[in-house]
C-alpha positions in Angstrom: -2.4 3.0 75.2 -6.7 4.2 75.3 -5.8 7.1 73.7 -3.7 5.7 70.8 -6.5 3.0 70.4 -8.8 5.4 70.0 -7.5 7.6 67.1 -6.3 4.3 65.2 -10.4 3.4 65.4 -10.9 7.5 64.8 -8.4 7.5 61.6 -9.9 4.3 60.3 -13.5 5.6 60.6 -12.6 8.8 58.9 -10.2 6.8 56.4 -13.1 5.0 54.9 -14.5 7.5 53.0 -11.1 9.0 51.6 -10.5 7.8 48.7 -6.7 7.5 47.5 -4.7 8.0 44.6 -4.4 4.4 43.2 -7.2 1.6 41.9 -7.1 -1.4 42.2 -6.1 -4.2 39.8 -7.6 -7.9 40.0 -7.9 -10.9 38.7 -11.8 -10.9 36.6 -13.7 -13.5 34.1 -12.1 -15.9 31.0 -15.3 -15.5 29.2 -15.4 -17.9 25.7 -15.2 -15.8 23.2 -17.4 -17.8 20.3 -20.7 -17.6 22.6 -20.8 -14.0 22.4 -20.3 -14.1 18.3 -23.1 -13.8 15.7 -22.9 -14.1 11.8 -24.8 -12.9 9.1 -24.2 -13.9 5.1 -21.4 -16.2 6.1 -21.2 -20.0 6.4 -19.6 -20.3 9.6 -19.5 -23.5 11.3 -21.3 -24.2 13.7 -18.3 -26.3 15.7 -16.3 -23.8 18.8 -13.3 -25.0 19.7 -12.9 -22.6 23.1 -11.1 -19.7 22.6 -11.2 -16.7 25.7 -10.6 -13.7 26.3 -9.8 -12.5 29.8 -10.1 -9.1 31.9 -9.5 -7.4 35.0 -11.0 -5.3 37.9 -10.0 -1.8 38.0 -11.8 -0.2 41.2 -10.9 2.9 43.1 -9.7 2.6 46.4 -11.4 4.4 49.8 -8.5 4.6 52.7 -9.9 2.0 54.1 -10.2 0.0 51.0 -6.2 0.4 50.4 -5.3 -0.9 53.3 -7.4 -3.5 53.4 -6.1 -5.0 49.2 -3.1 -5.1 51.3 -3.7 -8.4 52.9 -5.4 -9.7 49.0 -3.1 -11.9 46.8 -3.1 -11.0 43.5 -3.5 -7.2 43.4 -1.8 -4.9 41.4 -1.7 -1.2 42.8 -1.7 1.2 39.8 -1.3 4.9 40.0 -4.1 7.1 38.7 -1.5 9.6 36.9 -0.6 6.5 35.0 -4.0 5.8 33.9 -4.9 9.2 31.9 -3.2 11.6 30.2 -2.4 15.0 32.1 -5.8 17.3 32.7 -8.0 14.0 31.5 -10.5 13.0 34.3 -10.5 10.0 35.8 -14.2 9.9 35.1 -13.4 9.6 31.7 -12.4 6.0 32.2 -15.6 4.0 31.4 -15.9 6.2 28.5 -12.0 5.7 27.1 -12.2 2.5 27.7 -16.1 1.2 25.9 -14.0 3.6 22.7 -11.1 0.8 23.0 -13.0 -2.0 23.1 -15.0 -0.6 19.6 -12.0 -0.3 17.8 -10.5 -3.3 18.8 -13.8 -5.4 17.6 -13.3 -4.0 14.5 -9.8 -4.3 14.2 -10.2 -7.7 14.8 -12.6 -8.4 12.5 -10.1 -7.0 9.5 -7.4 -9.0 10.6 -9.6 -12.3 11.3 -11.2 -11.7 7.6 -7.9 -10.4 6.2 -5.8 -13.4 7.8 -8.5 -15.4 6.3 -7.7 -14.3 1.9 -10.5 -11.8 1.9 -10.0 -8.0 0.3 -10.9 -5.4 3.3 -10.6 -1.6 3.0 -11.3 1.3 5.1 -12.5 4.8 4.7 -11.2 7.4 6.8 -14.5 9.3 8.9 -12.5 11.5 10.2 -11.3 12.2 13.9 -12.1 10.4 17.3 -11.9 12.2 20.6 -10.6 10.5 23.2 -9.4 12.5 25.9 -10.8 15.8 26.9 -8.9 18.1 28.9 -11.2 19.9 32.2 -11.3 23.5 32.4 -10.4 23.1 28.4 -12.8 24.5 25.7 -14.3 21.4 24.4 -14.6 20.3 28.3 -18.2 20.1 28.6 -18.9 20.2 24.8 -17.0 17.3 23.6 -17.1 14.0 25.5 -15.1 10.9 24.7 -16.3 9.0 21.4 -17.7 12.0 19.1 -16.3 11.7 15.5 -15.5 15.4 14.1 -16.5 15.1 11.1 -16.0 19.6 9.5 -14.2 22.0 11.0 -15.1 25.4 9.4 -17.5 23.8 6.9 -14.5 21.9 5.2 -14.0 17.7 5.8 -12.0 16.5 8.0 -11.0 12.3 7.1 -8.7 11.6 10.0 -7.5 13.0 13.2 -4.3 14.8 11.2 -6.6 16.7 9.1 -8.6 17.9 11.9 -4.5 19.3 13.5 -3.8 20.4 10.0 -7.2 22.3 10.1 -6.5 23.7 14.2 -2.7 23.9 13.0 -2.4 28.3 12.0 -4.9 29.2 14.1 -3.9 32.1 16.3 -5.8 32.0 20.0 -9.2 33.1 20.7 -10.2 31.6 16.9 -13.3 30.4 17.2 -13.8 27.6 15.3 -17.0 25.6 14.1 -17.1 21.7 14.5 -19.0 19.2 13.2 -19.8 16.7 15.6 -21.2 13.1 15.3 -21.9 12.8 18.8 -22.0 10.0 20.6 -24.2 8.2 23.2 -22.5 5.3 24.8 -24.9 2.5 26.1 -24.4 0.7 29.7 -23.3 -1.9 28.0 -20.9 0.1 26.1 -22.2 -0.7 22.8 -21.3 3.0 21.2 -24.4 4.7 19.0 -23.3 8.2 17.1 -26.7 10.7 16.2 -26.6 13.2 13.6 -23.6 15.1 12.5 -24.5 19.5 14.2 -22.1 21.7 15.0 -20.4 23.1 17.9 -18.8 26.3 18.5 -15.4 26.5 20.7 -13.3 29.6 21.0 -9.2 28.0 21.1 -6.9 28.7 23.8 -2.6 29.3 23.5 -1.8 26.2 23.4 0.5 26.6 26.5 4.1 25.3 23.9 2.0 21.4 23.9 4.9 19.6 21.3 4.1 19.1 17.7 1.3 16.6 16.6 4.1 14.2 14.3 1.6 15.2 11.5 3.5 15.1 8.4 4.0 18.6 6.6 3.2 20.2 9.8 6.0 21.9 11.5 6.6 23.0 15.4 4.1 23.2 17.8 0.3 24.4 17.3 -0.4 27.9 18.4 -3.5 27.4 20.0 -5.5 24.4 20.9 -8.9 22.7 22.0 -8.1 20.5 24.8 -9.3 17.0 23.3 -7.2 13.9 22.6 -7.9 12.3 19.2 -7.7 9.1 16.6 -8.5 8.4 12.8 -12.2 7.9 12.9 -12.2 4.5 10.1 -14.4 2.4 8.2 -14.3 -0.6 7.7 -15.8 -1.9 4.2 -16.8 -5.3 5.9 -18.4 -8.8 3.9 -21.5 -9.7 5.8 -22.6 -8.7 9.2 -20.7 -9.5 12.5 -21.7 -8.2 16.1 -19.3 -9.4 19.2 -21.3 -9.0 22.4 -19.3 -7.2 25.0 -21.4 -6.5 27.9 -19.6 -4.3 30.4 -16.0 -4.6 29.3 -13.9 -2.2 28.3 -10.0 -1.5 26.5 -8.4 -3.0 24.0 -6.8 -5.9 25.2 -9.3 -8.4 24.2 -8.7 -8.0 20.4 -6.2 -11.4 20.1 -8.6 -13.3 21.6 -11.0 -12.2 19.4 -9.2 -12.2 16.5 -8.9 -16.0 16.7 -12.1 -17.2 17.8 -13.9 -14.9 14.2 -11.4 -17.0 12.1 -12.3 -20.1 14.6 -15.9 -19.8 13.2 -15.6 -18.3 9.4 -13.2 -22.1 8.4 -12.5 -25.6 8.7 -11.7 -27.8 11.5 -10.0 -27.4 14.9 -8.0 -24.1 15.0 -6.7 -25.2 18.6 -5.7 -28.3 17.9 -8.9 -29.0 21.0 -6.9 -27.5 22.8 -8.6 -25.0 26.0 -6.8 -21.2 24.4 -6.6 -18.1 26.4 -5.2 -14.9 25.2 -4.7 -11.5 26.1 -2.9 -8.5 23.9 -3.8 -5.4 21.6 -4.8 -6.1 17.7 -4.1 -4.2 15.0 -5.5 -4.4 11.5 -2.5 -5.3 10.0 -2.1 -8.6 12.1 0.6 -6.7 14.7 -0.4 -8.3 19.0 0.9 -5.0 21.9 1.4 -5.2 24.6 -1.1 -4.8 27.8 -2.0 -4.4 31.4 -2.6 -6.4 34.2 -1.2 -9.6 32.9 -0.2 -11.6 36.1 -4.0 -10.8 37.1 -5.2 -11.9 33.5 -2.6 -15.5 34.4 -4.4 -16.1 37.4 -8.6 -15.9 35.9 -7.2 -17.8 32.9 -6.2 -20.9 35.5 -9.2 -20.8 37.5 -11.2 -21.0 34.1 -9.1 -24.4 33.1 -7.4 -22.9 29.7 -4.2 -24.7 28.9 -2.6 -22.8 26.3 -2.1 -19.0 27.1 -0.9 -16.0 24.2 -0.3 -13.4 26.2 1.9 -10.7 23.9 5.9 -11.8 23.7 7.3 -9.0 26.3 4.6 -10.0 28.8 6.1 -13.5 28.5 7.8 -13.4 32.2 4.9 -12.1 34.2 2.2 -14.0 33.1 5.1 -16.9 34.5 5.7 -15.9 37.4 2.2 -16.5 37.8 1.3 -20.0 35.6 0.5 -22.8 37.9 1.6 -26.2 36.6 -0.1 -26.7 33.9 -0.4 -23.3 32.0 1.2 -23.2 28.8 2.6 -19.5 27.8 3.2 -18.8 24.7 4.6 -15.1 22.8 3.6 -13.8 20.4 4.1 -10.3 18.2 2.3 -11.5 15.5 -1.8 -13.0 15.0 0.6 -15.3 12.2 3.0 -15.8 14.9 0.1 -17.2 17.3 -1.4 -18.9 14.4 1.6 -20.9 13.1 2.4 -21.5 16.9 -1.9 -23.7 16.8 -1.2 -25.4 13.8 2.1 -27.2 15.7 0.1 -27.6 18.3 -2.3 -30.0 16.1 -4.6 -27.1 15.0 -6.2 -26.7 11.3 -4.9 -24.5 9.1 -7.4 -21.4 8.3 -9.6 -22.2 5.7 -12.6 -20.5 5.0 -15.7 -21.7 5.2 -17.1 -18.8 2.5 -14.5 -18.0 -0.6 -12.9 -14.3 -0.2 -13.5 -12.5 -3.1 
């Protein structure tokens, strides 16, 4: 018996230093968005409704922490492999989260202004790196958030432009990329430097799937080892800033959009309810699903929310975690969320600055 206890004790001590291939999702914070927003060049309302974004804590685990977390409530365990694409190291997760938040802010600004009647144009400015495969030609040469603006001297304006330039190249081809390198500050803000040249040598694609870009047939012949998305610049009136220090991911999109509309319009958008929201936001107003909704529901309930907007597909999850007094509303679009708020007694959005 004593031998068995000693063995368990030794395993526990050793296990404290072993990492396991899981992350723990636990309830984070619910934060009012209005104090995070600053607006210049547009009229804004000094009255702020309480509209909260919410996040979760994502923690890597040692074996001991994994065991301990199983004794806690409101914990979701996520396999590390589910958080990144195959071959992409988990060390890129933080940068990916900040890039997603940066994209989410721009989409929220565009969607909010368009809902208030502004005609907002966007311009493609290249392809943004979203992931770098370990051991690939781009590994250690490109980084999450870098913006590729040219290939072999030819300008590109979107991700399919990048794919099209690389698509016909044989393995072993040397490629000169024009890259605006990113620097991500400690609080998660992306800053871009001057365009410089990065030369890579392609490798055989190993049967990677076709890109899905129009006018390109079959798989790429070779690859450089990056994920990518369109880099877009929105031409906005005035200057809007949303300070989300150390918060990553795209799930605050709906909350930021609603808070911006409230800031830039007359009256109480929420009918004076305490509102929280989660869901991605596209520039055209579509709301997308997110993760960690059960944990976010706990966080907003603790913060005193009365209404919680979630993507419609997440309603069962949120409802199962919601305590009495928290109303869950599922939405698929910004226009639907605004309609729901009006039915709750909120004012229709009327812009303080006449759109043009």
